[in-house]
Residue, then its C-alpha position, 0 to 999 in steps of 0.5 A: m433543453p426547454a427554456a421553462k425547464t432551464k429557468g426552473k433549474k436556475r431557480a432551484l440552483s439559486a435557492a440551493l445557494g441562497a438569496g443573492e447567489a444565483s448560478s452564473s456562467k462564472r464562479i462567484k467569489s464568496d465573501s470572507p467570514d474574516s471580513p464581515s465589514s464588506e456587507p454592513g448590517l449582516r452577521i456571518l456565522m460559521q456552520d458548526k452543525f450538520c446541514l439538517a440541524t434545526a438551526y438552519k431549517d429556515a435557511k433551506l440550505s443545500k444538503c451535502t452528500s453526507c447529510s443527505r445520505r445520513n452517512g454515519k461514516d462520513t462528516c458533514r462536508f460543509r461544517d466549519i467551511r460554509y457560513i451562513k449570512r443573517d441580518t440584524a433581525g436573524a433572517f437568512r441572507g445567503i451563504g459563503f465559504k471560508t476562503k482564508p487559510t488558517q494554520t492547519l496542523g495546530r490541533i493535530r497531536f504527533p507521535l512522540s516515541w518510536n522503537e528507538e530514539p530518532r537519530k539524525e540519519h533516521v531524520s535525513i533518510i525520511k525527509r530526503v525521500v519525502a522531499a523527492g516525492l512531494l516537492p512537485v506536488l506541493q509546488r502545484e498546491i501553491k498555485h492551487l491555493e492562489h486561486q482567488d476562490t479557493i475554499c480552505r478547510p482543515r485537514e480531516i481527523d475523524v474521517r478519511a478524505t477521499c475522492d467521491t469518484c475514484l476513492t483515492s485519498l485527498f491530499s492536494l489539488s482537489w475540487m469541491c462542488r458547493l452545492c453537494g460537497r462532493e470532492a473530486c481529485a485533480d484527474c477526476y476534476a479533469k475528466l468532469c471538465s471534459i464532459p459536455p455541460n448538458t450531461t445529466p444522470t438521465n442521459a449519462p452511461k446507464d452503468r453506475r460503475d461508469p465514472e462519468r455517471r458518478l461525477v455528473a451526480c449532484v443534489p436531486r434534480e441537479s447535475h454537475s458541471s465544472l462550473q459548480f466546483f471550487p478549488i479546495s485546499r487543506f494547507a496553510e500558505s505559511e506552512l506550505r511555502s516553509a516546506v517547499e523552501e526546505m524541500n527545494a534546499i534538500r533537493d539541491d543537496n541531493k543534486h551535489a551529492g554525486p552519482s547514486r545507484e538507481r533501480t529504475p530510470a528517473k522520469a522528468i516532471p514535465e514543465n507544462p504537464t497534462p491534466h493527468e500529470t497534474s494530478n498529485s501522483l507520485a508514480n512517475l517520480d524515481l525516489l530511490a536516488a533520494v534513499v541512496a543519498a540519504q544512506s551514503h554511509l552505507p558501504d557498496t555491496k560486492r558483485s556476485l559471480s557473473p554467468s561466465e564465472v559459473k559452470p553448469s552441472a547436471s544437477s542444476p537448471p541450465t544457465p542461462e535458462p531458455l527464453a521464449p521465441n522473440q524473448t529478449t534478455t532483461k538484466s536483473p540487479p545482481l544478487p547482493t553479496l556481503p563481505s566475509t572473512a571466510d573463504d568464498i563458498p558457493l551458494v547452492k541448491i543440489e538435488s539430494t536427500h537434503d536441501v543444502e543451505v550454506a551461510t557465510t561465516s561473516s562476523t556481521s552476516e549470515l547469507v543463506s541461499s535457496p536455489l541457485l548457483p550450480i557446482s561441479p557435477s563431480t561433487s557429490a552431495s555427501e562430500l559437499s555437505q561435509r566440505l561445507k560443514s567444515k567451512s560453516p558452522a551456520l550450516s542448516t539442513n532441511p528435508i527436501v521438498p519435491e519441486d517442479d522443474i520450472p526454474f525460479h529465482p534465488t532468494v536470499t535468506f538470513s539468520d535473525s541473530t546475525l541480520t543487521e539493519e545495515i545489511f537488510r537495507r543493502v538487500w531491500v533497496e534492490g526490491r527483492p523478497l527475502v527470508v529470515k529464519g530463527v525468528l520463533d525463539k524471540f516470541h514469548i507466547k506459544w501461538t499454538p491452536q490451543y492457545f487460541i482455543e483457550k483464550y478466544g475459543d468462544h469468539s465469533c468469526t468468519v472463515v472462508d473456503c479457499v476454493t469456492e469463497i463460500r463464507r461461514d460463521v463459526t467460533v474461533g474454537w471450532f476452527f482451531a480445534l480442527f487443526g492437524k485433523y486431516d481425517e476428521r474434517d470435510s476435505s472438500r472445504v479448505w477454510k481459512l481465517k484471514d485478516w484476523p481481527p477484520s475490523t478491530d485493531f490488533k493491538s486493542a483486540f490482542p494486546e499481549l499478542y501485539d506486544d509479542f509480535a513487537r518484540a520478535v519481528p525482524i528489523p524492527s526499525y522498518c516493521r514495527r508500527d512505531g519503527v523509526l524508519n517505517i514511514a507510516s509510524h509518523f501518522p498522528p494517533d488522533v487521525v484516522a490512519p491506515d490499518l497496516g496491521p498486524k493481522m493473522y492469517n490462519a488456513f488449513a492445508t491445500v494442494d498445489t496441483d493443476g486446478s488448485k486455487g491455493t490458500t492465498r491467490l495471486h495479489m499485491d499488497m498495498a505496501d511492503a509487508v512481513n509475514i511470520m509463520v508462528y506455527a505449522e502442523p505437520c503435513v499429512d505424511g508426517t513431514p515438517g509442515g509449512a507454506r509454498w510461496d511464489l513471489f514475482r518480481a515487480e518488473d514482471a507484473p505487466a507480463i503476468r497481467k498480459f499472459l492471464s488477460d490473453r489466456y482467459n480473454l479477460a474484459s478490459g479494465l479487469d486487473p488479473i492481479h488486483s482482482q485475486q481471482f487467479y492462482l498460478d498452479k504448475q501448468l499456468r507457471a510452466e506456460l507463463y515461463a515458456k511464454t514470457g521467460v517469468r519465473s518466481h522466487r520459490v520460498i518454503q516458509r517453515q515454522g519460525e521463518a519470516v518472509f519479506i515481500p516488497a511493495g509491487c511484488a505479486h505473490q501467492v501462497c499455498n499452505l502445505s499443512d495447517c498453519i498460523k501466520v502473523a503479518a504487518d505491512f509497513v512503508s519503507p523509504e526504499n519503496i515509496e515509488r512502488c506504493a504510489r504506482l500501486t495507488e494509481e493502479f488501485r485508482a484505475q480499478n475503481l474507475d471501472r468498478m468501486w473496488k476499495e478505498d485508498v486506505l494507505q493515504l500515501q501523500t498524506m502519510m508522507w506529509y505527516a512524516w515530514v512535519s513529524c521529522s521537522r519537529q524532531l529536529t526542533 
């Protein structure tokens, strides 16, 4: 760079920093506002207004990125952490930053009530899981806080703090530019350190989506280097060390608790982690052991029938199903079986005029199965039906739905009247989807098209065509008035009203429906917004929290033929989810309506990604699941199974049935008739590890293209849950 330009750049930087704080090759420790005597004759005033405020006009302060853009959705980055130095005459003499931490939780109000009074075991489960996930992160944060030039700021309340490059929520180990206030997570800061220091926005990659271009952009005529970034912390040292001490004690207790079941192999935290490993990721931690340890009072599940104990039949898919060439066999966790006082009843699906669903006669549970274990080929459908009816009063029969010939996994199904929280945990810990029947009777309101026409018919809304993604502004009344009128509407459009309401909180928009959902949802301690075992329920009410619903998903019927786009394309939710069908029109042929789900196991996601990437020659970095551009029709499902052995859990959801989807399970939906559904996300202790992995996957997508903000804020959520539970004990 020419000398003249270099000098000009230094002068500009010096002016931006303020008198006496010129740029140098090493960081300058800011004077603390708590020690004004270090500079006699100067008054130190904390910046309590926006950078553009008239009070600072004479100071010619560098403007933070939020004030420069006048971003109404953001707050001033320097407010309450940058201070102004003035002499006795009031003249501006420089700036500094707050470097002494203060208590960061004093102004935060935590929840005081849940769906039930928190018990000791509830608090124990949450604290053990949080300790397993956050302890390594907080230990590194202590070292981060020990930097002599660490800038300390209170945790945000009015906005969601995210990395300006990858949009990951900021919890710990972050860095801030003292010129423009842009923040970087640990991973993005490590990337910045690897960029040559003479890189500027003009010679950075031309693609604005490139993370390097976003990283180097600073105030006008300036570019970032790692030297301009200072460590920043949102913790007070006392609260941080206290939490680490208690988490260490819990970890030691877990070590002495004896062996526990693990869904996935544990991965150790390296003693000398690489820059990527020093990030605040939880994705490499196995948290399930902590969940099981905390649930040690729960009985072990009984084993399922082994393949050697199952006799094949002509009416069932062959067992085991054939694998593709060079495909190795992967063991899946066995389907949990629950204790029953009755004689053993096989879980079956037979090809006849009815799908026969069999339930145990246990006084504590009612386990129903979708497709699975074969029966003797000599047993007729009518004989089996009569035999099972005599053994199980809980038998239910549904009209058969034609299925394709692709094998699919069994899906455990329960009756809501007999499903307990303890039984739910024993199935949920395996990470498999499940179905709960008989939910509709608990709703007090009829969630019908007529109800929405009468209550909200004149409200504006935007519908989306499932095939073309064309949007159209209509009224709620227009949309629901077409329900069931298959012959009277444009068959080329499959309209859906999804994520409704799109921006308003469901509780505020539809308070009566919110209360009705809260009354009816199965396993309320997990699924309700105030569920005592929902990690998200501990988020302070005054802080910008993730919107986990409920939301409504209303759509017309579509077809599941070759080339279909379905109703909802293949995707993953950011957390666990429960979806209840509250209304279904009959199908076009008059048969009971519903929706067909394909839910894939979390461990099959890499194979699905590779299959779609190879088949469609996708660009590097594009995630075929998170992009939500694909629907696996019958032909694609057959190819997927032939090449990889991957198959789905196939569920036909009827009115009054709830589908539980674990975090990390890719899934897609095809409405067989016009349907109204309501769904909510939740964060269960069992699946925190998967939520963390999804956060990492979303971050990778944001580095390739600005995709979506990390609204879940998993680590912040876990920290608030820890503090909330600690307060419950006191």
